[in-house]
N, C-alpha and C positions, 0 to 999 in steps of 0.2 A: 352327575352334577358335582361339582367338587365341594366340599366345606370350609370356607375360612374362618378364622376365630372371629370376627363377628357373626358368623351364623350360629356360633353357639350363644350369645349373646341374645341374639333373636330369638333361637327358641326358646332362652329361658324367659324371655319376655313376655312371650306366647303364652307359657305356660301361665306363667303370673298375671297376665292378662282376662285367660280365659278361666282359671279357678275364681278370680275375682266376678266373673258373670256366671256362674255356677253358685256361689255363694247367694251372689242377689237373687236369682231365681228360685233357691229355695225359700230364703229370707220372704219374698212373694208370695210362698204357698205358704205360710207359717209354720215353717220346717226347717229344723238345721240339716245340712248335710248328712249325710248317710254312715253311718258308722258301720264296718266291718261285721262287727261282733252284735249287728241288729241285727233280730229276726219281725220286727214291724214292715207295715208295708209301707216302701217307698211313696210318696206323690205323684213320681213321676215313673211310676214301675212298667208302664207299658210305651211304647211309640208314639201313639197319637194324643198323650199326654203332655208331650214334650215340645215346648216351642221352639221354633225355625232357629232362635237366639241361644235358647240354650242347648239344642241339637247341633249345634256348628261350634260352640264353647266344648263341649264333649268331645268331638272328633278331635278337636284342635288339641285338646291336652292329650287325650291318646296319642294322636298322631308325634307331637313334638316330644312327648316323652320317650318313646321308642325310637324316634331319630337322633336323640338326646344322648340317651343311651347307647345307641349302636354305633353313635360317633366318639365316644369317649371310650366306652369300654375296648378290651384289646381286640383285635380281628378274629383269633382263634377263638375267645371263650363265645362272641356274636355267631360264629359260624358255628360251633359244636351245638350252640341252643338250635338254630335253626335247622340244623341238617336231623333235630329229633323229628320233624315233621314229615319225614318216608312214611313212620309207622303209623300215622294217626290222620289221614286229611282228614277222613270221613268226619271223626270225632273232634277237630277242629272246628267245627261249623256251629255243634253244642257250645261249644269252650268261648267262642268269639263273643257268645251271648252273655252266658255265666260268667266269666273271667272277662270284664272291661279292663285294658290299659294293661295287659298282663304281656308279658314277654311270649319266646315260642316256648312249648313246652318240649317234651320228649314224649316218647310213646306211652312212659311210663305212666302217665297223669291220666288217660283216658281207662288206661286200663285199670286202674286202683281207682277209677269212678265206676267202673262195670261189675265191679266187685261188692262196693258201697251201696249201688242200686240193687242186686241181687240180693242182698243182707238187709236191706230196706233199714238202713244205719237214720237217715232225715225220720223217717216214722218211728222208730223207737226214740229218738231224741224228742219230739213234738213234746212240747210244755215244758221240757227238762232243762229252764234255764242255766242252772247249775251242771249239768252233763253229767254222763252217765259212763263210770269207770269201763275201760273196754275187758273186766271179765264178765261186767253184765248182758256187754254190747255180744262179745260172742256167746254168752249163753242164750240171750234172745233169739239171735240169727244161727244158733248151730255152727260156729265157727272156733275156731282155734282164736285164745285171744291176743297171742304173742302176734303170728301175722296179721289179726284184723289191726292192730296196733299201730304196729308200721305203715301199714295202706291206709289208715289216717293218718298218719304224721303225714306221711308224702303229700295227700290231699291237704291237709292243715296247711303248708308250707307253701302253698300255693293257694291260702286263704279262702278255701272250702272247708270248713268245720274249723273250732277251733278248739287247742288242746289248751283247758282254763286251769290244770292242773297236768302233773305227771301222768299217764295215760289215763286222763278224766277228759273227752271229748262234747263238744257240745254244737250247736246249731248255729251257724252266721247266716247273714242275708243271701249267702250265696248257693250256701248249701240246701236252703229251702226248697230252692226249683227243683230238687233232686225227689221232693215227697212224692210218693207214689201215686196220689190225687192229681199232681200237678200235669194237664199235657206236655208240658217241658222234659219230664222225666222219660217218658215215653220216646222222646225224640232221644234223647242220651242215651237211653238202653239199645236202640238201632245202630247210632251211630257209634256207639264200644261194644257193640256186640260183631252180627254180621256186615256193617259199614268197614269197621277198623280192619277186619281178617282179610279183605279186598282187597284195599287202600294199600295192606302192607306188601304186595304183591306188583302192584303198578310196574315198579321195574322191571319185572319177569316181561312184563305184556311189550315194553318197550323194547329189552333185547330178543324179543321172540320175531323174526325176519317175516313172518306169518300173521303175527296181528300188529305190528309195531304203527303199521301206515293202515289200518281198516277202523273205519265207522261202524262196522258191523256190531248188531249187539252180543253176537255169541262170542265177540273177539274182545271183550271190555274184561277188567280185572276181575270183576263181579262174577260173572260167568266161568271164570276160568278157576273162581275160589271156591263157588259153590256149585259149578256142575249144570246151573239152571240159569236164564235169566230175574233179573230183579221181581218183572213183573210174575212170571210162574215160582219164582220163590215165594213170594209173599201171598200168593193165590193157589197155593197149593191145600187142598181140602185136612192133609192131615197138620197144617198151622195154623188152622184156627184159630187156634188164640194169638198170633202172632200178625195174622191177620186184622186181630181185633187193634193189637198195640198198636200197626201202623199207622191206623184210623186215629187213633188220638195222638200216634207221631206228628202227624199233618196238622191235627187243631196245635201242637205246639211249634211246630215250626212257621204256622200264619200267626201267632201270637209275637215268636220272637221277630216276624220281619215285617212286622205293622200291617196286619190283617185289617185292624180297627180301622187305620188310615183309610181304608178303601172309602167311608162315605165323605171325606174331607177333602179329598185332590180330585174329584170332578164333578163338572156343575148337573149332578143326578137332577137337583131339584128344576133346571132349565127341559126336562124330558116331559113330555106328554101324561097327563096323568093314565094311568093301566098301562104303562110301557111297558115292553117286554124287555127283562134281560136273560139272555142263554147264557147259561154257568157252563161253555164247554170244556168236559173233562174236569170237570169240578170236585169231582171226588163225592166225600159228604155235603155239598156245600156251605161248607165253615167261612168261608169269606162274603157269600152274597148272604150268608143269614143276618150279619151285620147291618148290611145295606138295607135289607128289608126293613129290618127294624127302624131303620132311621127315614127311610122315607116309605111308608107304606102305602102309598099308592102305588109301588110298581109292582109287575110280577115277577118270579123268576120260574125258572123252569132249570132244573139241574140237568146236565146229560151226562154221562158216563158209563162205564161197564155196568151191566146188567145183576152184576154180585154185590158192584157200590153203590149203584142207587139203590138196594135195598136196605143197605146198611146207613144210606144219606136218610131215607124216612126213619130211619129210629132215631138217629139223633136229631131231628128237627122237631120228632116227639116229644122230645125230652128236654130240648134247648127252645123249641119257639112251637109249642101244640098248636097256635090260634093262627098261627100262618098256615098248617095242613086245614083244618077245622073251617075256615074260610076261604080255601082253596087260592091262597095268594103263589102259592109252590106247588109244584109239580116235579115230578122223579121221572125221569126215563132211560131207559138205557140202549147203549150203540154201542157201536163201536167209529171211532171218530177217523183211522185209518181207511175205513171202506164205504163209512156211512154218512150221510148228510145230517146235520142238527134239524130241529122245526124247522120251519121256513118262517121270514116276516119278523122275525126279530128285531127291537127295535135296536138292541146291543146286544154283541155276539163278544162274550166277556171270556178268556182263555187268563188265569191266574197259574203261573209258575207249570205250564204245559209244555210247552216249545222246549224247554230245557231240558226234557226227557230226551229226547227226539234230536235225530242229526238231520242234516239240512233237507235227505230226501223225503226226510218221512214229515216233517215238518212242512213242507209244501202238498202234502198230499192231505195233510190235517187244515190247510188255509186254503187247499182248493176248495176242496168239501163244503167249508164254512163259505166260501163266497155263491157257489151255486144255491145258497138259503137266504143270503142275503138281499133285500131290499136295497132299490135308489135311495132312501134315506135313513138306511143299517150304519151301524159306525160297528170297527171290529177294535177292540180294545184289550191290548197285549198286558198284564202286569204281570212285571218280572225283574230281575235284577237286568241293570244296564250298564257292563262293562267300561269305564275310562279306558283310556290309554294315560299312560304315565308320562307320557310327552304331553307338552303345555301347548294349547290351542283345539281344534276339533270342535265338533259339533257340541261336546257337553264344554266346552270353557267357563261360560258364565258359574258354571257351579264348583270349578276349581280351589282349592286351597291357597291361602297366601304363603309365597316364598316367607321361609326358602325349607319348606313344608314338602314334600312330594305331590303333586299336583291332585292325583286322587284322595291323600289324605293317610296314605301309608296305612299301617298298620288298623287304623282307625276303620278302616276298610276292609280290612284282609277277608274278613267272614263273605265278600263278594267273590275273592279270586278263589279262597279255599273252596268255596260252592261249585265254582268251575272245574274245581279238578276232580271236587265230589262226582260231578254229572260225566266226568270223562272215564271216573273206572267205575261208575255202576251203571250208566248207562252207552256207554262211549259217546256222549252227547255234549252239551256244552251251555255255558250262558254267555250273550251275546252283548255287542256292542251297538250301537244304537243304527251304524251304518250295516251292520250285518242282517237286522231286523228290516231296515226298510229295503233292501237288497229282495228278503223274503215277502215281504208285504208287495212290492213293483210283480213278482214272478207268480203272484197266486193271484193277481188283478186288485191291488189295494194300491191306493194311494195313500203315503203316508200325510197327517197333518199337524202333528203337536207332539212331544214330549212334555208328561203330566211329572211334577217332582212327586213322587210318595214316600221320601224316606229312603228307605234301603230298595226299594223296588218299585221302578217308576213305571207309569202307564203311555204306553206307546199306542197313538190314536190314529187309526186309518180310516179312509174311506172309499166305497167301491170307484174303482177306475172307470 
């Protein structure tokens, strides 16, 4: 796509018009647009609270700002910024949620983020609006103040933390997501630690003729970096603390990708009373927990590995104990690659499950589900749906206005970075709608429709 002088004016107009929409939507909510140095809760802090109009305006603003910058800045400047992605594919996913409307970062920012997370800087700065000197932060975290100050200054340059006076740092709206009690901080920790380490050697996988064309998990970057698969790494008995952290990380991932959108994007109210939703590979059931709260006439069965099923019951006992008391939820351990889920469920729901697996394994999972479904059952696959960057195709109705990239460019970068994350961690992928339809048909299902759920859509199938 070539850029002409009038494209610059069109991009500026898109930014201006979209910012006006953002300002108007905040005014309707009785709130001023957020300031970076604010630590208060934004009225639109979670995806399900954002109207379609505001969502589109934010996407256009992000995409147009990035495209305008990439157009007018020198090519060398842009390329060297983008080249920093090689060392932080995994970390960029959480950056997209914490750092809206930012350029690409080098690998140093996620490295600095891990230092801040381990030192619990956000926790130490909580309720300290005037901030703390790096000397005090160093004392509280047992870190060298000089080194720590340089780390925080690098983050503050990218609007995470604020340097309110020389060597004095305070929290802001972005750094608050790194609070240890926020599940997003667990997600950031995983991405900036073991995730970042394996992403850095993706190039080695592509160089090696024995792994470059392989889709086996043992040939992915994670296995090369850590010596075991991601599943074995997080499930190892000696890593109990990491196992608990990854459970919270999945809650954080669900928050930033719109878990709470689930009750709104599908006509659950049309299901009969006591309809059974089988959450296949549902982890601790964090996604269907919100669904059951919104539609208490449903019954949920969460099925995952036996260890995760135990973790799920503990999570629900803390977050929604009445569901367990009233037997509205059950937890059943199983292996979806070799076993079939419970039979005759009304809905078989898979959220961010298939993206962990290559096509051959996805077919095993879906064929096992197909053995369990009744004639009136439905299969709902709730995942990112990758859009082509060329105009047209099955998802053309949701494409961005010209001269933006049809997929909203940087505004939707998390989707494509997550696709790379899946390659790095599992040798798997995020999929286009065409690819989901082919998997469904090969497993005995027929495609019905795509339900727009913000970042993650719901691909609906019925038995063929």
